[in-house]
Rosetta silent file (secondary structure, phi, psi, omega in degrees, C-alpha in Angstrom):
SEQUENCE: MSSFTGNIQLEQLGKTDNCLVLKDFSYYTNDRILEFVIKKGFITDLASIKPITFALSFIPFLGIFLAAALRNRYWRAFALHDMLYRTGWVSQYQADVILDESLEVLGANKATREIIYRGLRMFGSPTDNPDLIENAIKHSAIIETDVYYL
SCORE:     score description
SCORE:     0.000 S_00000001
   1 L     0.000  137.487  177.562  -13.923   -9.848    6.166 S_00000001
   2 L   -65.211  150.879 -179.523  -11.576   -7.476    4.341 S_00000001
   3 E  -161.832  156.584  171.326  -10.844   -8.309    0.738 S_00000001
   4 E  -100.784  149.495  170.359   -9.334   -7.192   -2.528 S_00000001
   5 E  -115.939  131.042  179.569  -11.213   -7.320   -5.802 S_00000001
   6 L    80.448  160.916  176.536   -9.189   -7.936   -8.910 S_00000001
   7 L   -98.738  165.469  178.340   -5.494   -8.476   -9.424 S_00000001
   8 L   -97.995  137.919  173.597   -2.867   -5.822   -9.906 S_00000001
   9 L  -125.146  127.203 -174.550   -1.217   -5.281  -13.267 S_00000001
  10 E  -126.951  154.410  171.138    1.816   -2.992  -13.365 S_00000001
  11 E  -131.603  125.492  179.217    4.231   -1.529  -15.856 S_00000001
  12 E   -68.752  137.593 -179.507    7.577   -0.173  -14.655 S_00000001
  13 L   -94.393   98.006  179.148    8.152    3.441  -15.642 S_00000001
  14 L    60.673 -139.182 -179.531   11.599    3.610  -17.184 S_00000001
  15 L  -101.730   31.233 -179.296   14.502    2.989  -14.821 S_00000001
  16 L  -100.522  176.026  173.273   12.650    4.360  -11.798 S_00000001
  17 L   -82.675   -5.950 -175.286   11.071    2.649   -8.782 S_00000001
  18 L   -83.295  145.547  176.598    7.677    3.821  -10.030 S_00000001
  19 E  -130.217  147.918  178.371    5.105    1.574  -11.661 S_00000001
  20 E   -99.296  128.705  176.111    1.905    2.411  -13.511 S_00000001
  21 E   -75.825  127.506 -175.310   -1.268    0.527  -12.512 S_00000001
  22 L  -100.216   -8.519 -175.604   -2.787   -0.898  -15.717 S_00000001
  23 L  -149.616  136.067  178.358   -6.094   -2.216  -14.322 S_00000001
  24 L   -61.661  147.041  168.366   -8.517   -0.986  -11.635 S_00000001
  25 E  -152.062  163.494 -176.109   -8.796   -2.899   -8.349 S_00000001
  26 E  -131.560  161.845  172.319  -10.438   -2.296   -4.962 S_00000001
  27 E  -131.878  126.494  176.056   -9.984   -3.023   -1.286 S_00000001
  28 E  -100.554  134.511  175.830  -12.928   -3.400    1.090 S_00000001
  29 L   -68.885  166.518 -175.743  -12.434   -2.770    4.797 S_00000001
  30 L   -54.396  -39.979 -178.135  -13.326   -5.468    7.300 S_00000001
  31 L   -90.658    3.446  179.432  -16.761   -4.045    7.992 S_00000001
  32 L    57.233   23.104  176.350  -17.336   -3.332    4.271 S_00000001
  33 L   -79.208  -32.972 -178.335  -18.244    0.254    5.090 S_00000001
  34 E  -120.685  141.821  171.063  -15.450    1.605    2.880 S_00000001
  35 E  -120.023  125.112  174.950  -14.168    0.621   -0.531 S_00000001
  36 E  -100.745  123.562 -177.362  -10.816    2.041   -1.632 S_00000001
  37 E  -110.605  126.182  173.569  -10.491    2.060   -5.422 S_00000001
  38 E  -108.465  120.365 -172.512   -7.148    2.268   -7.187 S_00000001
  39 L  -100.014  157.669  173.649   -7.734    3.120  -10.835 S_00000001
  40 L   -50.653  132.593  179.920   -5.804    2.505  -14.018 S_00000001
  41 L   105.158  -11.920  178.033   -3.170    5.239  -14.316 S_00000001
  42 L   -68.439  139.552  178.128   -2.219    5.369  -10.617 S_00000001
  43 E  -105.276  128.058  179.949    1.548    5.568  -10.044 S_00000001
  44 E  -129.075  152.079  172.104    3.012    3.555   -7.163 S_00000001
  45 L  -110.905   12.703  176.713    6.517    2.867   -5.918 S_00000001
  46 L    55.799 -126.263 -175.387    5.300   -0.227   -4.018 S_00000001
  47 L   -97.791   87.106 -178.325    7.534   -0.999   -0.999 S_00000001
  48 L  -121.946   81.907  176.612   10.138    1.736   -1.004 S_00000001
  49 L  -108.769   85.596 -170.596   11.292    2.415    2.524 S_00000001
  50 H   -54.797  -46.930 -179.771   14.845    3.477    1.704 S_00000001
  51 H   -61.527  -36.106 -179.351   16.271    3.713    5.280 S_00000001
  52 H   -70.903  -44.504  179.086   14.943    0.250    6.123 S_00000001
  53 H   -57.596  -44.343  179.134   16.232   -1.284    2.898 S_00000001
  54 H   -62.867  -48.210 -177.627   19.669    0.184    3.586 S_00000001
  55 H   -64.091  -41.296 -176.640   19.712   -0.962    7.231 S_00000001
  56 H   -70.632  -19.519  177.571   18.486   -4.466    6.441 S_00000001
  57 L   -65.882  -18.856  178.224   21.246   -4.964    3.901 S_00000001
  58 L   -97.109   -6.958 -178.662   23.585   -5.169    6.932 S_00000001
  59 L  -123.871   87.924 -172.370   21.352   -7.544    8.910 S_00000001
  60 H   -54.526  -39.471 -177.483   20.895  -10.693    6.791 S_00000001
  61 H   -60.202  -46.345  179.597   18.295  -12.339    9.065 S_00000001
  62 H   -71.670  -26.008  176.785   15.942   -9.365    8.844 S_00000001
  63 H   -61.516  -28.302  176.485   16.677   -9.072    5.135 S_00000001
  64 H   -60.970  -42.415  179.623   14.840  -12.362    4.664 S_00000001
  65 H   -67.512  -37.449  178.032   11.651  -10.690    5.897 S_00000001
  66 H   -64.103  -42.915  178.489   12.190   -7.723    3.592 S_00000001
  67 H   -60.414  -40.708  177.817   12.626  -10.066    0.640 S_00000001
  68 H   -63.676  -37.051 -178.281    9.376  -11.786    1.602 S_00000001
  69 H   -66.950  -26.154 -176.490    7.657   -8.406    1.821 S_00000001
  70 L   -87.704    2.806  177.636    8.623   -7.548   -1.729 S_00000001
  71 L   -59.961  145.043 -175.828    6.885  -10.569   -3.232 S_00000001
  72 H   -65.171  -15.959  178.870    4.449   -9.578   -5.896 S_00000001
  73 H   -68.956  -13.475  179.046    1.521  -11.084   -4.005 S_00000001
  74 H  -101.597    0.113 -174.869    1.693   -8.049   -1.683 S_00000001
  75 H   -58.797  -36.537  179.669    1.855   -5.392   -4.400 S_00000001
  76 H   -61.507  -39.730  179.424   -1.860   -4.551   -4.112 S_00000001
  77 H   -65.546  -40.735 -179.801   -1.390   -3.738   -0.416 S_00000001
  78 H   -68.177  -39.647  177.243    1.615   -1.505   -1.139 S_00000001
  79 H   -64.768  -41.161  176.624   -0.225    0.359   -3.926 S_00000001
  80 H   -58.672  -46.173 -179.377   -3.207    0.827   -1.580 S_00000001
  81 H   -62.768  -42.430  176.292   -0.891    2.232    1.089 S_00000001
  82 H   -58.274  -44.501  179.911    0.707    4.644   -1.397 S_00000001
  83 H   -60.968  -43.263 -178.396   -2.766    5.860   -2.357 S_00000001
  84 H   -66.364  -41.993  178.440   -3.752    6.391    1.289 S_00000001
  85 H   -64.266  -42.294 -172.986   -0.556    8.293    2.122 S_00000001
  86 H   -75.975  -35.161 -177.909   -0.777   10.497   -0.959 S_00000001
  87 H   -81.700  -28.355 -177.023   -4.458   11.426   -0.820 S_00000001
  88 L    72.954   16.609 -179.441   -4.596   12.085    2.931 S_00000001
  89 L   -68.741  -21.912  173.105   -8.094   10.601    3.084 S_00000001
  90 L  -132.170  164.338  178.160   -7.068    8.819    6.274 S_00000001
  91 L   -68.720  163.690  177.392   -4.366    9.618    8.816 S_00000001
  92 H   -59.168  -42.155  178.090   -0.862    8.211    8.406 S_00000001
  93 H   -60.143  -46.895 -179.839   -1.534    5.903   11.372 S_00000001
  94 H   -62.703  -39.004  178.209   -4.798    4.653    9.817 S_00000001
  95 H   -62.001  -40.388  179.155   -3.022    4.064    6.487 S_00000001
  96 H   -67.219  -38.988  177.962   -0.379    1.952    8.266 S_00000001
  97 H   -65.758  -42.718  178.608   -3.078   -0.060   10.085 S_00000001
  98 H   -64.147  -38.414  175.837   -4.944   -0.636    6.805 S_00000001
  99 H   -60.572  -47.153  179.268   -1.689   -1.787    5.202 S_00000001
 100 H   -57.476  -46.202  179.329   -1.138   -4.275    8.028 S_00000001
 101 H   -62.206  -43.570 -177.612   -4.696   -5.569    7.654 S_00000001
 102 H   -69.518  -32.747  174.853   -4.406   -5.819    3.859 S_00000001
 103 H   -65.283  -38.966  176.772   -1.085   -7.694    4.108 S_00000001
 104 H   -62.788  -42.758  177.585   -2.769  -10.198    6.415 S_00000001
 105 H   -56.776  -37.354 -177.735   -5.572  -10.614    3.849 S_00000001
 106 L   -85.387    1.898  173.723   -2.898  -11.412    1.251 S_00000001
 107 L    97.472   10.032  178.026   -1.270  -14.036    3.484 S_00000001
 108 L   -69.015  136.552 -179.850    1.696  -12.188    5.007 S_00000001
 109 L   -75.277  165.936 -174.593    2.794  -13.772    8.266 S_00000001
 110 H   -61.064  -40.260 -178.605    2.804  -11.829   11.535 S_00000001
 111 H   -64.038  -44.184  178.863    6.608  -11.398   11.663 S_00000001
 112 H   -63.490  -45.692  179.839    6.752   -9.896    8.158 S_00000001
 113 H   -62.009  -39.013 -178.846    3.793   -7.606    8.880 S_00000001
 114 H   -64.805  -43.334  179.401    5.352   -6.474   12.161 S_00000001
 115 H   -64.459  -43.998  179.167    8.648   -5.496   10.522 S_00000001
 116 H   -64.074  -45.867 -177.942    6.869   -3.583    7.752 S_00000001
 117 H   -62.112  -48.532 -179.130    4.512   -1.878   10.207 S_00000001
 118 H   -64.294  -37.494  176.768    7.266   -0.831   12.627 S_00000001
 119 H   -62.332  -40.898  177.785    9.402    0.403    9.745 S_00000001
 120 H   -66.533  -40.674 -179.324    6.560    2.560    8.514 S_00000001
 121 H   -64.229  -31.856 -179.391    5.883    3.944   11.976 S_00000001
 122 H   -86.179  -42.837 -169.176    9.570    4.931   12.257 S_00000001
 123 H  -117.561  -14.721 -175.129   10.460    5.997    8.706 S_00000001
 124 L   -69.766  140.718  175.129    7.263    6.279    6.653 S_00000001
 125 L  -154.643  143.631  177.712    6.130    9.672    5.497 S_00000001
 126 L   -63.404  152.362  179.124    3.732   10.908    2.840 S_00000001
 127 L   -72.261  153.370  172.466    5.283   12.314   -0.308 S_00000001
 128 L  -109.932   12.337  179.016    5.518   16.039   -0.879 S_00000001
 129 L   -77.583  110.709 -175.847    5.718   15.532   -4.653 S_00000001
 130 H   -61.925  -30.413  178.996    2.722   17.471   -6.037 S_00000001
 131 H   -67.096  -41.152  178.538    2.617   15.378   -9.229 S_00000001
 132 H   -69.944  -36.441  177.106    2.257   12.114   -7.266 S_00000001
 133 H   -64.625  -47.055  178.998   -0.369   13.655   -4.987 S_00000001
 134 H   -61.363  -43.140  178.349   -2.365   14.915   -7.988 S_00000001
 135 H   -59.767  -43.209 -178.692   -2.027   11.516   -9.684 S_00000001
 136 H   -64.225  -43.046 -179.508   -3.308    9.739   -6.561 S_00000001
 137 H   -66.876  -38.109 -179.117   -6.340   11.982   -6.227 S_00000001
 138 H   -71.670  -33.898 -171.796   -7.150   11.629   -9.932 S_00000001
 139 L  -112.819   32.518  175.849   -6.698    7.843  -10.074 S_00000001
 140 E  -153.550  166.796  179.024   -8.291    6.667   -6.842 S_00000001
 141 E  -154.188  156.073  172.226  -11.520    6.888   -4.910 S_00000001
 142 E  -124.634  126.644 -173.824  -12.957    6.135   -1.514 S_00000001
 143 E  -123.972  129.963  171.822  -16.569    4.954   -1.521 S_00000001
 144 E   -79.910  129.826 -175.899  -18.920    4.485    1.413 S_00000001
 145 L  -107.557  -94.233 -175.899  -20.758    1.212    0.866 S_00000001
 146 L   -87.326   71.292 -178.145  -22.940   -0.394    3.546 S_00000001
 147 L   -93.102  128.602  178.478  -23.385    2.595    5.830 S_00000001
 148 L  -113.778  128.336  178.847  -26.116    2.363    8.441 S_00000001
 149 L  -103.020  131.322  179.186  -27.350    5.435   10.219 S_00000001
 150 L   -93.638    0.000    0.000  -28.896    5.045   13.666 S_00000001
């Protein structure tokens, strides 16, 4: 079963959407073959899908799901997703699937996960900011754990 280790601790960076991770945490994939490590010092903007946020402000019913998505209990999943997009260690599609899986691990219901996933498939894109890419590579790791060779 997929799981997170540790809680997330964040500090907002000034008046920006960015937050600094203050404590290491990990995410294990379902088969425990991979461990994704987000280290102290990683910068995340959590759930920042600007076109979706703008559109949902005009559709109150869907805005309820967005508000649910921004609950702090999902922050680890959003930071993980930022790390995956920025490092390029997996494809954009794989990063979106891992986000969906990690949100389920954290208790997000299917409707909330579906809206987030579809929004990412339509509007999500990795950053082209070299500082954020460098930060992600420096403050994260991907570790092969229980790998069996046949």
